[in-house]
N, C-alpha and C positions, 0 to 999 in steps of 0.2 A: 682552268675555272673561269666560267663566264661572269661578268659583272652585271648584275640586275639593276643598276642605278636608273636607267632609262625607264624601266618598268615601274619601279618604285616612285619615280618622279611623277608619273601619271597618277598614281594613287594619291600622292601629295596634293595634286591639283584638284582631284575629285573631292578629297576630304575638305580642303579649304572652301571650295564653292558650296558644297551641301551644308556645311556648318553655317556659312554666311547667309544663305538664303533661308535656312531654318530659323536662325536668330532674328533675321529681318521680319519673317512672317510672324513669329511669336510676338515681337514688339508691336507689329501692326494690329494683330487681333486683340492684344491687350489694351489697345488705345494709347500706348506709350509713344507711338510715332504715327506719322501720316505719310502717305505717298500720293502725289498729284499725278495728273495725266501724263505729263512728260516723263516723270520718273518711272511710272508703271510701264510705259512704252520702252524706255531704255532698259528697265530691268528685264522685260520679256526678251529683248534682243541679246543682252549679255548672257543671261542664264541659258538661253537657247543655244548659244555657241558652246557653253560648257557641257550641256546635254548631249550635243552632237559628238563632242569628243569622248564622253562617257559611253554612248552607244557604240561608237566605232571601237573603242577599246574592248567592249564585251564581244562584238562580232569577231574581232581579230583573235581574241582568246579562243572562242569556240571553233573557228575555222583553221587556225594555225597552231597556237601554242598548246592547247590540250591534246590534239592528235599527235604532236611530236612527243609530248611527255608520256603518252600512252605507249608509245613505241619503245620507251627507255626503261621498261622493266619495273615499273612501279608496283608496289604490293597491292593486294586486293582492296585493303582498306583505303589506300591512297586513291585507287581508281574509283571507288565509291564516292570519295570526297570530291573528285573532279566531276562526277555526274551530278552531285549535289550542287556544285558551283555553277554548272550549266543551268540547272533548274532555277537557282537564284537569279540568273540573268533574265529568265522569262518573267519572274515576279518583279524585278527591278524595272524592266522595260514597261510593264504596266503602270508603275508608279511614275516613271519618266513621262509617259504619255499623258497621265493625269496631271502632272505638274505643268506640262506645256498647255493643256487645255484651260487649266485654272488661271494661269498667267494671261492667256489670251482673253478669258472672260473678264478679268480685272482690267486689263489694258483697254479693252473695248475696240470697236471698229475704227480702222485708220485709213481704209481704202479710199473713202470718198472725201472725208474732211481733213484727213491728215492729223486728226487729233484723237486721243483716247480719253475715256471718261476718268474723272478724278475719283480717287478714294476719299470720300467726303465724311466729315463728322455726322453723327446722328443727332439732329436737332440742335437747339441753341446750347451754348456753354456759358460759363461765367465770364467775368472780365478777362481779357486775353491781350497778348501781344507784347511788343517792346518798342523802344524809341527810334530805331532806325538810324540813329547817329553813329556812323560806322568809323569815323576817325580817319578816313583815307581821302586823298585828294580826288583822284578819278574824275576829273571835271569833264563829264561828257554831256551835260545837259540833261533835262528831263525828258526821258524817252516815252513817258506816257503809257508804258506797258504794265498794266496792273495785274495781268495774268489771270483774270477771272473769266473763264470762257463760258461759264453758265451751263456747262454739260451736267447732266444728271449724274449722281453719284452711284457707286456700286452697292449692292446690298451686303449685309453682314455675312450672309452665307458664303459669298465668294472669298472673303477675307478668312473666315473660319476654315474653309476648304483648303486654302493655301497654307494655313498653319498645320492642318492635319496631314496633308500629303508630304509636305516638307519634313515634318517630324518623322513620319513613317520611313521616307526614303533615307534620311540621315541615319536612322537607327539601323535599318536593314543593311545599308551599305557599310556601316562601320563593322558590323559582324562579318559581312561577306569579305571585306578586305583583310580583316584579321585572319580569317581562315585561309584565304589565298596566300597571305605572306608566310604563314606557318608552314604550308605545303609547297607552294610554287617556287618561292625564292630559293630554299635549299635545293630543290630539284634542278633549277636552272644552273645554280653554282656547281652542282655535282655531276650532272648528266649531260650538259650542253657545253660544247666548246666555244671559245670566242668567235671564231668563224662562223659557226652555226648560228649563233645568236645574232651576229651582224646580218646574215642572210635572212633570218627569221624576222627581224625588225623591219627589213625592207619590205618583205611580203606583208607583214601586218600593217604597214603604212599605206598600202595601195588602196586607192578608192576612198581615202579619208576626205570627208567633207569638212575640213578644218582649215581656217586661215592662219597662216604663220603669224600675221600681225596680232592675232589673238592668242594663239597657243604659246608662242615664245614668252611674252611678258607674263602670261597667266601662270605658267610653270615656274618661271624665275621668281615670281612673288610667293609661290607656295613653298619653295624650299631653295633659297638662293645658293647655299653651299652645294647641294646635290646638282642643281641646274648648272652651276659653274663647272662641276666635275664632268658632267655629261657633255657640255659644250667643249671642253678642253680636248676631248677626243674626236671632234668633228671638224676641225680646221677653223680658219679665221673668219669664214663668211657668217657663221651663226651669231657670233657676238655683235657683228655689224648690223645684221637684220634685227636683233634684239634692241639695240640702241636706237634704231630708226623707228621701231614700233612702240617703244615704251611710253612716250608722252600721249600717243593716241589712245593707247589702252587705259592709261590713267584717267583721261577725260571721260571715256565711256564708262569706266568703273565708278567714277564720281557721279555721273548722270544716273546710273542705275541704283546705287546704294546711298548716295548723298556724300557730302564732304567729310563725314566721319571717318570714311576709310582712306582719306587722302592726307598725307603729311603736308601741312601747309608751309613747311620750311622753318627756319630759325626765327625765334622771337628777337627782334632787334630794338623794340621800343615798348615801354610799359608805362602805365599810369594808373592812379587810383584816387578815389574819393570816398569818404564815409560820413555817416550822420546817424544820430539817434532820432528815431521816430516814435512818438508816444502812441503807438497803435499796435495791435496784435500782429504777429508775424504773418498769419494767413491773410490778413487784410493788406498788409504791405506787399506781400507776394502778388496778390491779385492785381495790385496797382502797377508794379513793375513789369508784370507780364501782360499789360494792356497796351496793345499797339498804338490805338488812336490816343488814349489817354497820355501815354508818355510822350507822344509827339507834341502835346500841348505844353509840356514842361521844358523841352530841350531848346537851348538857344540856337541850335543848328537845324534839327529835324522839324519839318512842318507837315509831313504826311506819311502815313504807312498803310499798306494794304496787304492782306493776306492773299496768298496765291493758291492756285489749284484746288479751291474749294475749302482750304483750311480755315478754321475760324477760332482756333484756340491753341494754347501752348502744349504742344507735344513734341517729343524728339522727331526731327525730320520735317516738321511743318515749316513752310517757307513764307516769307513776306518780302515786300520791296519797301525800302524807306527812301524818301526824297529829302535832300539836305541843301542848305545854302549858307555861305559864309564868305565874307569879304568880296562880295560881287560875283561869287562863283556858285553854280547850282550843279548837282550831280545826284544820282540814285544808284543804290546797290541792292542786290538780292541777297537776303540772309537766310540762314537755316538754323532752327532751334537745335541745340546739342544737349541741353539739360533742362528739365522741367520737373522740379521737385517742390510741390506746394509747401510754403512755409519755410523752405530751406535755401533753395538756389534756383536761379533761372539764367540761362546763358544762350547765346547765339553766336554764329560766325558769319561774317560776310563771305559769300561764295566767290571763288576765283573764276575768272574767265580769261580768254585769250587777250582781251584788251585791258583787263584788270587782274593781273596775276597775284596781286597782294591779297592778304586776308587778315582780318582782325577778329579776335575772340573777345566778345563783350560779356561780362559776368556780373550778376547781382547775387551776393550772398547775404543771408539773413540769420540772425541769432537773437533769440529772446533775451531781453536784458532789462532789469529794473521796471518791470511792468510794461515795457514797450519792446522795440525792435532795434538792434544795432545793424544798419544796412551799409554794406561796402559794395561799391562799383569798381570794377577794374577793367582795363583793356590790355590786350597783348598783340602788337602789330607784327606780322611777318611780311615785310615789304620787299619790293624790288629796290634796286639801288636808287632809281629815279624817285620813287615815292619817298624813300627814307630821306633823301636830300631835300625834297620839297617840305617834308614835315619839319625838318630842322631850320631850313632857311626862312620858312614862313612863320616860325615860332609856334606851330601847332603842338609840338612836343611839350611845350609849357602851357599853352592856352587850353588844350583839350582837358586836362584834369580840372582847371578852373571851371570850364563849361559843365563838366560832369557834377561838380559841387553845386553849381546853380540848379541843375536839374534836380538833384536830390533835395535841395531846400524848397523848391517849388512843390515837389512831391509831398514833402513833410507838411508844408503849409496847407495844402489842399486836404490832406488826410486829417489834420487837426481842426480844420473848419467844419467838416462835415460830421454827423453823428457816426460813431463806430458801428460798422455792419460788416460782418465777415461773409463774404461770398466767394469762396475759393473756386477756381475753375475746375469743372468736372472732367473726368477722363473723356478723351475723344475716341469714339467707336466708329469704325468704317461701316457705311451702310451701302 
């Protein structure tokens, strides 16, 4: 009895990627996240590699697996199902091409400028942003890169088209894979020997336009246990190649989908501060989600700028904050991870090769006694060097004190001015 694990592992990878891009597109179309030029370009490249793997899988089935199964005495109903699966491949190929085209339209031209167009919000939004005080040392100086390239944004039709095609592809592929697995997997197990399957998989792999540095970590992430079982039968080289390619894959994945898909590592340092603000929660949220405004209140942060055309709080929106403390200056790029008006606003500092640490900053709001109970927390996932610096410098103690000062200044400003609720409006790609 042949083991179909390798075949099923490819299905795992396909399901993972199509669900991931469909969820991303839905959030983008709904205005709950934004994607800048660099991210759209990275997304196009990453998804393109997954679509290459998917297309090759279909061609290999039509050219090699289906003919072999037809020779093994399948019943007429099963043969009709194989014909229907081949017809599905034609429909799926059309959707794959539409997805490639839509991603290319969103990413925009890169040949001459090396830049793609940002997915920008439609018109002005309400108060936005946060304070950029990231709580990390990263003393690299002010790099002056505010990320605003001035490119024109995409129109909403491109974002809507992406949501539509990814939803259709995800739905049809789900039905297609379920049908395949109900028919093909038992047929492989019952009608093909181990040696035949080994030779078949070699023939199916020929001509594949897939890089191992993508495929190996992609499949390993899709189903770690099945990937380990497949690798165990292929000798010692495959695990070494996987280990060598995993970090690069994770960086490309983070560039494509944002830090939300990357595990930042264990949280080794935490801190919090809280205060009562005699103002409605929507007004307090608008203030803590205001990049420039919060920079006025922070003892460390002195400037924040939205990146890639973003101008308001939505999941995936990025900004850069500049900080100074004890004679040091540094800047960090941050990404919004939660944006729920009146309830919670959070962002994470993005990891880079030179700054592998990451801090999650969170503002939580709760209506209380005619005002708002506001809590700010941070969770640092540092390298050993950063953690040592935080403790030796005393920042593990001083940072919560600075957070409390920030909240007090915010409260004082809100109580001095007349109450006026102007919550940030959803960000729509144009």
